MMTF fields as JSON, N, C-alpha, C and O atoms, coordinates in Angstrom:
{
  "mmtfVersion": "1.0.0",
  "mmtfProducer": "UNKNOWN",
  "numBonds": 379,
  "numAtoms": 380,
  "numGroups": 95,
  "numChains": 1,
  "numModels": 1,
  "chainsPerModel": [1],
  "groupsPerChain": [95],
  "chainIdList": ["A"],
  "bondAtomList": [4, 2, 8, 6, 12, 10, 16, 14, 20, 18, 24, 22, 28, 26, 32, 30, 36, 34, 40, 38, 44, 42, 48, 46, 52, 50, 56, 54, 60, 58, 64, 62, 68, 66, 72, 70, 76, 74, 80, 78, 84, 82, 88, 86, 92, 90, 96, 94, 100, 98, 104, 102, 108, 106, 112, 110, 116, 114, 120, 118, 124, 122, 128, 126, 132, 130, 136, 134, 140, 138, 144, 142, 148, 146, 152, 150, 156, 154, 160, 158, 164, 162, 168, 166, 172, 170, 176, 174, 180, 178, 184, 182, 188, 186, 192, 190, 196, 194, 200, 198, 204, 202, 208, 206, 212, 210, 216, 214, 220, 218, 224, 222, 228, 226, 232, 230, 236, 234, 240, 238, 244, 242, 248, 246, 252, 250, 256, 254, 260, 258, 264, 262, 268, 266, 272, 270, 276, 274, 280, 278, 284, 282, 288, 286, 292, 290, 296, 294, 300, 298, 304, 302, 308, 306, 312, 310, 316, 314, 320, 318, 324, 322, 328, 326, 332, 330, 336, 334, 340, 338, 344, 342, 348, 346, 352, 350, 356, 354, 360, 358, 364, 362, 368, 366, 372, 370, 376, 374],
  "bondOrderList": [1, 1, 1, 1, 1, 1, 1, 1, 1, 1, 1, 1, 1, 1, 1, 1, 1, 1, 1, 1, 1, 1, 1, 1, 1, 1, 1, 1, 1, 1, 1, 1, 1, 1, 1, 1, 1, 1, 1, 1, 1, 1, 1, 1, 1, 1, 1, 1, 1, 1, 1, 1, 1, 1, 1, 1, 1, 1, 1, 1, 1, 1, 1, 1, 1, 1, 1, 1, 1, 1, 1, 1, 1, 1, 1, 1, 1, 1, 1, 1, 1, 1, 1, 1, 1, 1, 1, 1, 1, 1, 1, 1, 1, 1],
  "groupList": [{"groupName": "UNK", "atomNameList": ["N", "CA", "C", "O"], "elementList": ["N", "C", "C", "O"], "formalChargeList": [0, 0, 0, 0], "bondAtomList": [1, 0, 2, 1, 3, 2], "bondOrderList": [1, 1, 2], "singleLetterCode": "X", "chemCompType": "L-PEPTIDE LINKING"}],
  "groupTypeList": [0, 0, 0, 0, 0, 0, 0, 0, 0, 0, 0, 0, 0, 0, 0, 0, 0, 0, 0, 0, 0, 0, 0, 0, 0, 0, 0, 0, 0, 0, 0, 0, 0, 0, 0, 0, 0, 0, 0, 0, 0, 0, 0, 0, 0, 0, 0, 0, 0, 0, 0, 0, 0, 0, 0, 0, 0, 0, 0, 0, 0, 0, 0, 0, 0, 0, 0, 0, 0, 0, 0, 0, 0, 0, 0, 0, 0, 0, 0, 0, 0, 0, 0, 0, 0, 0, 0, 0, 0, 0, 0, 0, 0, 0, 0],
  "groupIdList": [1, 2, 3, 4, 5, 6, 7, 8, 9, 10, 11, 12, 13, 14, 15, 16, 17, 18, 19, 20, 21, 22, 23, 24, 25, 26, 27, 28, 29, 30, 31, 32, 33, 34, 35, 36, 37, 38, 39, 40, 41, 42, 43, 44, 45, 46, 47, 48, 49, 50, 51, 52, 53, 54, 55, 56, 57, 58, 59, 60, 61, 62, 63, 64, 65, 66, 67, 68, 69, 70, 71, 72, 73, 74, 75, 76, 77, 78, 79, 80, 81, 82, 83, 84, 85, 86, 87, 88, 89, 90, 91, 92, 93, 94, 95],
  "secStructList": [7, 7, 7, 7, 1, 7, 7, 2, 2, 2, 2, 2, 2, 2, 2, 2, 2, 2, 2, 2, 0, 0, 0, 0, 0, 2, 2, 2, 2, 2, 2, 2, 2, 6, 7, 1, 7, 2, 2, 2, 2, 2, 6, 1, 2, 2, 2, 2, 2, 2, 2, 2, 2, 2, 2, 2, 6, 6, 4, 4, 4, 1, 1, 1, 7, 4, 4, 4, 6, 1, 7, 7, 7, 7, 2, 2, 2, 2, 2, 2, 2, 2, 2, 2, 2, 2, 2, 2, 7, 1, 1, 7, 7, 7, 7],
  "xCoordList": [71.06, 71.436, 72.803, 73.699, 72.951, 74.198, 75.156, 74.772, 76.39, 77.422, 78.21, 78.905, 78.096, 78.795, 80.11, 80.76, 80.495, 81.757, 82.916, 82.952, 83.871, 85.018, 85.822, 85.939, 86.366, 87.218, 88.566, 88.88, 89.353, 90.689, 91.554, 92.338, 91.405, 92.159, 91.759, 92.617, 90.459, 89.981, 90.487, 90.929, 90.422, 90.908, 92.39, 92.81, 93.179, 94.616, 94.945, 95.773, 94.304, 94.631, 94.124, 94.758, 93.002, 92.507, 93.443, 93.692, 93.959, 94.934, 96.204, 96.761, 96.647, 97.823, 97.567, 98.422, 96.378, 96.016, 95.957, 96.386, 95.431, 95.345, 96.739, 96.99, 97.632, 98.999, 99.704, 100.382, 99.545, 100.138, 99.557, 100.29, 98.266, 97.62, 98.11, 98.437, 98.155, 98.559, 100.033, 100.389, 100.885, 102.327, 102.913, 103.915, 102.28, 102.866, 101.932, 102.292, 100.747, 99.866, 99.372, 99.412, 98.914, 98.411, 99.46, 99.212, 100.638, 101.674, 102.1, 102.329, 102.205, 102.599, 101.524, 101.831, 100.275, 99.168, 99.166, 98.959, 99.395, 99.426, 100.554, 100.366, 101.712, 102.853, 102.629, 102.954, 102.08, 101.832, 100.754, 100.796, 99.793, 98.738, 99.272, 98.612, 100.445, 101.035, 101.711, 102.063, 101.89, 102.515, 101.444, 100.453, 101.645, 100.627, 100.493, 99.385, 101.579, 101.574, 101.364, 102.217, 100.251, 100.006, 101.107, 101.407, 101.703, 102.798, 103.991, 104.693, 104.212, 105.303, 104.999, 105.912, 103.724, 103.331, 103.706, 104.371, 103.268, 103.467, 104.925, 105.284, 105.756, 107.17, 108.018, 109.237, 107.372, 108.123, 108.608, 107.983, 109.712, 110.27, 109.321, 109.198, 108.655, 107.728, 106.568, 106.177, 106.018, 104.92, 105.371, 104.686, 106.507, 107.026, 107.325, 107.037, 107.895, 108.216, 106.944, 106.878, 105.94, 104.673, 103.979, 103.463, 103.969, 103.357, 104.094, 103.462, 105.411, 106.204, 105.872, 105.774, 105.7, 105.341, 103.95, 103.715, 103.051, 101.706, 101.768, 101.059, 102.599, 102.772, 103.382, 102.989, 104.339, 104.964, 103.929, 104.047, 102.926, 101.871, 100.824, 99.976, 100.879, 99.966, 98.617, 97.688, 98.48, 97.187, 96.73, 95.547, 97.635, 97.266, 96.727, 96.242, 96.804, 96.356, 95.554, 95.695, 94.721, 93.949, 92.956, 92.83, 92.259, 91.196, 91.692, 90.911, 92.95, 93.507, 93.774, 94.278, 93.433, 93.608, 95.068, 95.978, 95.277, 96.633, 97.431, 98.64, 96.766, 97.466, 98.058, 98.923, 97.585, 98.117, 98.96, 99.271, 99.322, 100.194, 99.498, 100.154, 98.185, 97.445, 97.251, 97.795, 96.477, 96.183, 94.963, 94.766, 94.15, 92.988, 91.898, 91.181, 91.766, 90.756, 89.377, 89.238, 88.377, 87.004, 86.615, 87.342, 85.466, 85.038, 84.809, 85.131, 84.265, 84.009, 85.317, 85.43, 86.293, 87.58, 88.288, 88.845, 88.265, 88.86, 88.216, 88.913, 86.911, 86.198, 86.589, 86.722, 86.772, 87.181, 88.561, 88.807, 89.456, 90.804, 90.748, 91.37, 90.005, 89.886, 89.259, 89.649, 88.293, 87.671, 88.703, 88.73, 89.539, 90.574, 91.601, 91.995, 92.038, 92.995, 92.385, 93.077, 91.092, 90.397, 90.33, 90.185, 90.433, 90.465, 91.691, 91.653, 92.771, 94.06, 94.427, 95.335, 93.75, 94.032, 92.707, 92.01, 92.372, 91.085, 91.002, 89.928, 92.119, 92.165, 93.429, 94.538, 93.256, 94.425, 94.815, 94.159, 95.879, 96.277, 96.851, 97.526, 96.576, 97.159, 97.823, 97.244, 99.015, 99.739, 100.293, 100.93],
  "yCoordList": [82.835, 84.227, 84.282, 83.5, 85.187, 85.363, 86.227, 87.25, 85.795, 86.539, 87.381, 86.843, 88.691, 89.598, 90.117, 90.97, 89.615, 90.024, 89.477, 88.284, 90.351, 89.873, 88.834, 88.906, 87.88, 86.871, 87.493, 88.602, 86.777, 87.268, 87.429, 88.373, 86.503, 86.584, 87.835, 88.552, 88.093, 89.285, 90.548, 91.481, 90.577, 91.752, 91.995, 93.137, 90.925, 91.072, 91.584, 92.482, 91.02, 91.464, 92.875, 93.63, 93.245, 94.618, 95.573, 96.685, 95.144, 95.967, 96.161, 97.258, 95.098, 95.185, 96.163, 96.985, 96.066, 96.977, 98.416, 99.33, 98.629, 99.977, 100.563, 101.729, 99.749, 100.211, 100.53, 101.551, 99.664, 99.901, 101.176, 101.991, 101.339, 102.529, 103.808, 104.781, 103.792, 104.99, 105.33, 106.492, 104.297, 104.53, 104.629, 105.311, 103.943, 103.867, 104.432, 105.364, 103.866, 104.194, 105.638, 106.328, 106.096, 107.473, 108.513, 109.36, 108.464, 109.434, 109.339, 110.361, 108.123, 107.968, 108.536, 109.214, 108.265, 108.761, 110.291, 110.884, 110.92, 112.39, 112.917, 113.881, 112.298, 112.74, 112.461, 113.294, 111.298, 110.944, 111.825, 112.097, 112.272, 113.148, 114.504, 115.203, 114.877, 116.16, 116.099, 117.135, 114.905, 114.746, 114.925, 114.195, 115.887, 116.237, 115.206, 114.947, 114.632, 113.699, 112.261, 111.739, 111.615, 110.237, 109.256, 108.329, 109.451, 108.57, 108.685, 107.706, 109.885, 110.092, 109.417, 108.957, 109.354, 108.683, 107.205, 106.662, 106.57, 105.131, 104.731, 103.585, 105.637, 105.323, 105.82, 105.65, 106.429, 106.977, 105.873, 104.819, 106.133, 105.187, 105.004, 103.899, 106.068, 105.979, 105.047, 104.235, 105.163, 104.284, 102.829, 101.973, 102.549, 101.178, 100.628, 99.467, 101.455, 101.031, 100.723, 99.723, 101.577, 101.378, 100.115, 99.331, 99.922, 98.728, 97.471, 96.459, 97.529, 96.383, 96.039, 94.865, 97.062, 96.82, 96.198, 95.332, 96.639, 96.083, 94.607, 93.778, 94.29, 92.901, 92.047, 90.895, 92.607, 91.857, 91.404, 90.322, 92.227, 91.893, 90.957, 90.431, 90.748, 89.826, 90.416, 89.669, 91.736, 92.361, 92.161, 92.322, 91.82, 91.601, 90.191, 89.892, 89.336, 87.952, 87.459, 86.316, 88.341, 88.014, 86.88, 86.001, 86.883, 85.905, 84.627, 83.698, 84.574, 83.375, 82.331, 82.658, 81.096, 80.016, 79.884, 80.115, 79.513, 79.351, 78.317, 78.468, 77.281, 76.234, 76.747, 76.101, 77.928, 78.542, 79.781, 80.569, 79.942, 81.042, 82.292, 83.299, 82.249, 83.407, 83.388, 82.532, 84.331, 84.386, 83.551, 83.217, 83.217, 82.378, 83.028, 82.347, 84.347, 85.045, 84.921, 84.863, 84.883, 84.857, 86.249, 87.22, 86.329, 87.603, 88.683, 89.849, 88.311, 89.3, 89.913, 91.131, 89.063, 89.556, 90.399, 91.452, 89.933, 90.703, 92.09, 93.091, 92.144, 93.426, 94.322, 95.536, 93.725, 94.506, 95.128, 96.271, 94.353, 94.868, 95.998, 97.042, 95.797, 96.851, 98.114, 99.231, 97.923, 99.084, 99.862, 101.092, 99.15, 99.81, 100.496, 101.628, 99.833, 100.453, 101.678, 102.667, 101.613, 102.739, 103.969, 105.083, 103.784, 104.935, 105.804, 107.023, 105.151, 105.839, 106.289, 107.104, 105.786, 106.195, 106.271, 105.267, 107.444, 107.615, 106.794, 106.318, 106.629, 105.801, 104.951, 105.482, 103.636, 102.76, 102.557, 101.809, 103.217, 103.212, 101.863, 101.207, 101.465, 100.242, 100.59, 101.284, 100.115, 100.443, 99.249, 99.377],
  "zCoordList": [119.08, 118.86, 118.164, 118.484, 117.237, 116.496, 117.313, 117.879, 117.357, 118.083, 117.077, 116.215, 117.195, 116.28, 116.855, 116.25, 117.994, 118.614, 117.772, 117.472, 117.385, 116.599, 117.385, 118.609, 116.653, 117.287, 117.638, 117.204, 118.42, 118.765, 117.513, 117.409, 116.57, 115.31, 114.534, 114.02, 114.449, 113.751, 114.424, 113.755, 115.729, 116.472, 116.197, 116.009, 116.173, 115.965, 114.567, 114.415, 113.545, 112.181, 111.928, 111.191, 112.517, 112.377, 113.117, 112.651, 114.261, 115.0, 114.159, 114.107, 113.512, 112.639, 111.497, 111.168, 110.896, 109.804, 110.297, 109.591, 111.502, 112.067, 112.307, 112.005, 112.847, 113.09, 111.77, 111.655, 110.792, 109.472, 108.861, 108.3, 108.972, 108.421, 109.067, 108.388, 110.378, 111.127, 110.9, 110.707, 110.927, 110.883, 109.469, 109.255, 108.503, 107.162, 106.09, 105.371, 105.993, 104.88, 104.916, 103.897, 106.058, 106.158, 105.794, 104.936, 106.435, 106.076, 104.611, 103.965, 104.089, 102.672, 101.763, 100.782, 102.081, 101.247, 101.199, 100.14, 102.346, 102.363, 101.487, 100.745, 101.569, 100.761, 99.273, 98.427, 98.959, 97.561, 96.94, 95.74, 97.737, 97.223, 96.773, 96.004, 97.237, 96.849, 95.476, 94.912, 94.946, 93.634, 92.568, 92.545, 91.699, 90.705, 89.587, 89.118, 89.165, 88.038, 88.544, 89.262, 88.185, 88.645, 88.255, 89.008, 87.099, 86.683, 87.618, 87.872, 88.125, 89.065, 90.395, 91.081, 90.764, 92.008, 91.917, 92.799, 90.834, 90.704, 90.536, 90.808, 90.102, 89.946, 91.124, 91.131, 92.109, 93.24, 94.181, 94.302, 94.83, 95.8, 96.982, 97.51, 97.398, 98.525, 98.213, 99.051, 97.007, 96.599, 96.619, 97.179, 96.017, 95.959, 97.354, 97.642, 98.206, 99.573, 100.355, 101.07, 100.221, 100.919, 100.427, 101.223, 99.122, 98.547, 99.01, 99.312, 99.068, 99.532, 100.982, 101.339, 101.812, 103.212, 103.324, 104.166, 102.482, 102.435, 102.042, 102.614, 101.087, 100.632, 101.746, 101.931, 102.484, 103.577, 104.602, 105.177, 104.825, 105.776, 105.179, 105.901, 103.87, 103.209, 102.858, 102.551, 102.893, 102.616, 101.172, 100.875, 100.287, 98.881, 98.645, 97.554, 99.639, 99.469, 100.679, 101.115, 101.2, 102.394, 102.176, 103.029, 101.064, 100.827, 100.143, 99.935, 99.802, 99.169, 100.262, 101.336, 99.975, 100.947, 101.366, 100.57, 102.618, 103.15, 102.359, 102.179, 101.892, 101.144, 99.84, 99.248, 99.388, 98.168, 98.475, 97.581, 99.734, 100.12, 100.614, 100.879, 100.744, 101.225, 102.722, 103.42, 103.21, 104.64, 105.011, 106.18, 104.022, 104.271, 105.097, 105.83, 104.985, 105.773, 105.139, 103.918, 105.982, 105.485, 104.989, 105.196, 104.337, 103.746, 104.793, 104.564, 105.923, 106.974, 107.474, 107.607, 107.745, 108.252, 107.191, 107.5, 105.946, 104.857, 104.77, 104.603, 104.881, 104.857, 106.018, 105.858, 107.182, 108.358, 108.149, 108.533, 107.531, 107.261, 106.239, 106.434, 105.149, 104.124, 104.717, 104.377, 105.6, 106.235, 107.049, 107.014, 107.771, 108.576, 107.688, 107.967, 106.627, 105.708, 105.042, 104.8, 104.746, 104.128, 104.999, 104.494, 106.297, 107.201, 106.961, 107.122, 106.574, 106.491, 105.102, 104.939, 104.106, 102.733, 101.992, 101.841, 101.54, 100.884, 99.61, 99.242, 98.945, 97.736, 97.843, 97.906, 97.864, 97.87, 96.426, 95.702, 95.995, 94.591, 94.205, 94.998, 92.988, 92.441, 91.122, 90.286, 90.946, 89.727, 89.043, 87.997]
}
């Protein structure tokens, strides 16, 4: 029988993503959505600060092997993290 119960590692990284989403990404996304000009969004201090915090947590390199500086997460775990981040930001902007 296949065990679909998340591992402790998966639970922890999803919890981290949930906390980041609730405390940082969600509030930033709401504020950034009020800016009418997309160019102003990407050049805003809030956008840069939020992106920097995301980078600090390593969310930009989840699937990259640890030996190359990534988190080395498998596809399932990476998907779980993206799903959690998606709860807090309808569109994760990239600039």
